[in-house]
Every structure is written in structure tokens, then in C-alpha cells.
N, C-alpha and C positions, 0 to 999 in steps of 0.2 A: 497568492500567499506562501511563501516558501517555509517548509517546515525545518525547523533547527535539529531534528533527531538524526543523531550519526547514523549513516548507512541509508538514509531515504533521499532519493534523489527525484529530480524534475520539480516543477512549480505547482503541481495539484496534490497536495498531501490525501485527499479522499481517493484519488486514482492510485496513488501509491498503497494505501490502505487496502484496496481490493485486490491489487497485483499481489500483495504479500500474504493476504488472506488466503486468496486462490492457491498459491504456491503452498501454503501450510497445510490447509483443509482439504485440497483437492489432489495435490501432487505428493506431498511429503517432502518436498525441495524446499528450503529455506535459505534466504540470503540474510535477512534479517535475525538477530537473536531475538529470544523470547523476550527480554528486558527492552530491547528496542523496540519491537512490535508494541509492546505494553505502553512504551513511552509516546508512540505514535499515536495511540489510541487515546490516550490521556490529553495530548496536545490538541488532537482533532476536537475532542469533546469541550476542552476549556475554550477553543476558537470557532466552535461550530457556526455560531452565528455569524461571525465575520467571514467566513470562507465562501468564496463564490467558485462553485463546481458543477458541472454538468452531470456529475456521479453523485451529487447530495442526495437525490431520491432513493439512491440505493443505500445509503449510510445511515443507518438509526442510531440514535443515541444510547438506547439500550444496549445495543450490541457492543458499542464503543466501550461502555462502562466494564462489561464483562470481557472487554479484549478479544471478541469474537466476531463471526458474521453470521447473522440469523436469516438472511433471505436463500442462501443456498444456491442461487442461479447468478452466474457470472456471465456478462456480455462477452461476445466472441472476441472483441478488441482488447478487453482485460486479458484474456487468455492468451491472446497473441503477443502483448506486452510481457506478460508474466514469462512467456517461453522465450523471448528474446533476452529477458533480464537473466535467466538462468543459463544461457548460452553465454553471454557476455561475462557473467560472474564466474562461470567455470573457465573461460579464457583468460581470466585475471585481467579483464578490461576495466578495472574498477575506475580508471581515468575516464573511462568512455561510458560509464553507466548513465549519464546524464542525457541520453537519448529520448527522454520524454519531454524534454523543453519544447 
């Protein structure tokens, strides 16, 4: 299910949420604005039951309501995706940010 929030790439909004959450809370790097992250959280919360994602067990509705991530642990692959996203964003490869498909 593709998320319509501007700046969110890929076909798994829960993976995107984890990537951007990791960047914000663990590295201080941000690709999404606070407003876009809030919109992403609200969109996921609204569509939570319709979203099929392997990452769903890590994404709690309560955290989405607060636009935060409560578990604190991020899987290694999410960290890797986040690092690649930052490098591509820094290189201004915005047209190539859809690497998560």
C-alpha cells in the first residue's frame, strides 16, 4: 500500500516510518520534515488494519498517535536502509530515492 505523504518513498509505509524514526531519534539526521513525519504517522494509523507489512509487529498504534517510536530497538536492515537514504538524499538523488521498492 503506497503512502501518499510527500517525501515518503517505497511501497511499505511501516518500513518508511521505522527508517525515518531511526534517523530522527538515533542519528539526528532528517529527510522528512516534522510535518511530513506526523502526516506519515497519521496515515499509517488511519490505514493500520489494511496495511500488510513484515514490520507491523514493531509499529504500535500508541506510538503512531504520538508520532514517536516507543520500542527503541531498530533492526539492522532498517539501520542500513536509513544510512543509504541519508547518503542518497545528501547526493540529491531524490529521483533515485525509490530504492526500497
